[in-house]
N, C-alpha and C positions, 0 to 999 in steps of 0.2 A: 697127357704124354703116355705111350706105352712103349716098352724096348725089348725088341727082341734080341738077341745074343746068339752066335753065331761062331762054333768051333772053327780054329783054325784052317786056313785055307779052303772054308766052302762055306756055301750059300743055301745049301738045302735047310727047310727047317725040320728042326728037332721038335721030337714029342713036348717039349718045355715052350720051346718059339710056338708052335703051334696054337696051344695054349695062349697064349698073349695077343697070338693075331687073330684067336674065335672073341678074348677079351673085349679087343677093340671092335671087332666087328657086329657082335651083340650091340655096342654103347652106340656104334654110328645105325645100325637098323632099327636102334628102336628112336630113330629121329632126334636125337643128337646132337646131329655133326653131320651139317650139308657140306663139307669139305675136309678134304682128309688127304692129308699130304704126309707121304712117305717118304725117309730120307736115308740111304744106305750110308757105310762107311769101312774102314779098316782100320787096322792097327797096321804101324811101322816097316812092319817085316815085307820085304818087298819091293821091285820096283814103283815107282808114281804111276806107270803106265799101267802094268799089273793093279794096283790097288784100285787104278779109278774104275777098270772093267769088271774087278771083284766086288766093288759096292755098290755098281749098275747090276750088278745079278742080285745081287741081296734087296734091293728094293726094289727090284719087280718081281723075285721070291714072294715076299712079302704082299707086294698089292696083289697080285695073282692069286696068293690064298685068303687077300681079303676077299676080291673077288668070287670065289669060289666058296665063300660062307654067305655071300647075299649082299655085300657091296657094293653099289651101283661104280660100275668102273667110270662111269663120269663128273662124280664127284671125288676120285681118286687122284692125285697127281704125286708123280715119280720125282726123286730129283736123288743124286751121288756125291760126293764127296772126296772118296777115295782115302786118304789118310789126312788130307789136308784140315779137317773139324775135330781133333780127338777128345773121348771124353779124360781122357789123362794122359797130360804129355809126357811124353817121352824121349828117347833120340832116336835116331834113324836106326833102323834094324829087330826092334822091339815088339815081340811076340807080347801083347798087352792084352786080356781077354773083355775087359771095358769098352777096349775100341771098335772091336769086330760086332759092330751093333746096326740093325736098322729101325729109327726113331718112326714111331705112327703118331703123328698130333692133329 
């Protein structure tokens, strides 16, 4: 599993995020993966509806990055959880950096 982290309220790939996506793309492109699952997440800051859309944008940003790095779109499935599946349990309204992520499996 690869984890791509995002700055608060952003979904664009940072240089660090791009490096992680490239590592995942290299792994997948080397024939080690015939299915790639991308799942976007957010922290609990913001409304549920806003976070659902932000996590979707994060997942799509990572999926697009994988495709641009040579992973066939046909093997990628994207999903998003909003704030519903945090890496770190927090109360509502908490800006937790570890929850602002997209996983690549």
